[in-house]
C-alpha positions as CSV (number, residue, x, y, z in Angstrom):
1,M,110.1,86.1,91.1
2,S,109.1,89.6,91.2
3,D,106.1,91.3,90.5
4,G,104.1,94.6,91.0
5,I,102.3,95.8,94.0
6,P,98.7,97.7,93.9
7,P,98.0,99.9,96.1
8,G,95.9,98.3,99.0
9,A,98.4,95.4,98.4
10,V,98.1,92.7,101.5
11,Q,101.2,91.0,102.5
12,V,102.5,88.1,104.8
13,P,105.9,88.3,105.8
14,A,107.5,85.9,108.2
15,D,106.0,86.5,111.4
16,G,102.6,86.1,109.9
17,L,101.0,89.5,110.7
18,P,99.6,90.8,107.7
19,I,100.6,94.8,106.0
20,V,98.4,96.4,104.1
21,L,100.6,98.5,102.0
22,L,99.9,101.9,100.5
23,A,101.1,104.8,98.7
24,D,104.8,104.7,100.7
25,R,104.9,100.8,99.7
26,Q,107.7,99.1,97.3
27,T,106.6,98.9,92.9
28,T,108.1,95.3,92.9
29,G,109.0,92.3,95.0
30,G,107.9,91.8,98.8
31,Y,106.7,88.5,100.1
32,T,103.3,86.8,99.2
33,K,100.2,88.9,99.1
34,I,97.5,87.1,100.1
35,A,94.6,89.9,98.5
36,T,94.2,93.2,97.9
37,V,92.2,96.1,99.7
38,S,89.4,97.7,97.0
39,T,90.0,101.2,95.9
40,I,87.2,102.7,97.5
41,D,88.5,101.4,101.3
42,L,92.2,102.5,100.9
43,S,91.2,105.7,102.6
44,K,89.6,104.0,106.0
45,I,92.7,102.7,105.7
46,A,94.8,104.9,105.7
47,Q,93.0,106.4,108.4
48,A,93.4,103.4,110.5
49,Q,95.8,103.8,114.0
50,L,98.1,101.5,114.9
51,G,97.2,98.7,116.4
52,D,93.3,98.7,115.1
53,R,91.9,95.1,114.4
54,M,90.4,95.3,111.2
55,R,87.9,92.4,109.7
56,F,88.5,91.6,105.7
57,L,85.7,90.3,103.5
58,E,85.5,88.6,99.9
59,I,84.5,89.9,97.6
60,T,84.9,89.2,93.4
61,C,86.0,91.4,91.0
62,S,82.6,92.8,89.5
63,E,81.9,93.3,92.9
64,A,85.1,95.6,93.5
65,H,83.7,97.2,90.0
66,R,80.5,97.7,90.9
67,L,81.0,98.9,93.9
68,L,83.8,102.2,92.3
69,S,81.7,102.8,89.6
70,E,79.1,103.4,92.1
71,Y,81.4,105.1,94.2
72,W,82.1,108.0,91.5
73,D,79.0,108.6,90.4
74,T,78.4,109.5,94.0
75,I,81.5,111.8,93.8
76,D,80.5,113.1,90.3
77,G,77.1,114.1,92.0
78,I,78.8,116.0,94.8
79,K,81.0,117.7,92.4
80,H,77.6,119.0,90.7
81,C,75.9,120.2,94.0
82,I,79.2,121.9,94.4
83,R,79.0,123.6,90.4
84,F,75.2,124.4,90.9
85,N,75.5,125.7,94.6
86,T,78.4,127.9,93.9
87,Q,76.9,129.4,90.5
């Protein structure tokens, strides 16, 4: 059975080495998914080099939502500063 694959899905193929799927991922199907990387950490994953080691920490959905809200508040603050300083 196929299901959707969000950005940051962590799949485990037959060799047992996890793969984090990003922008170039397929949209459905694939191997077993064991986790999804938080939206705010996708840019960090995208900048990793082949062979880099990563450590993942489990967070709840509500914690992920809280972190994303804080992230967008920070972005909004930066946008405000840029607008203020360019006027």
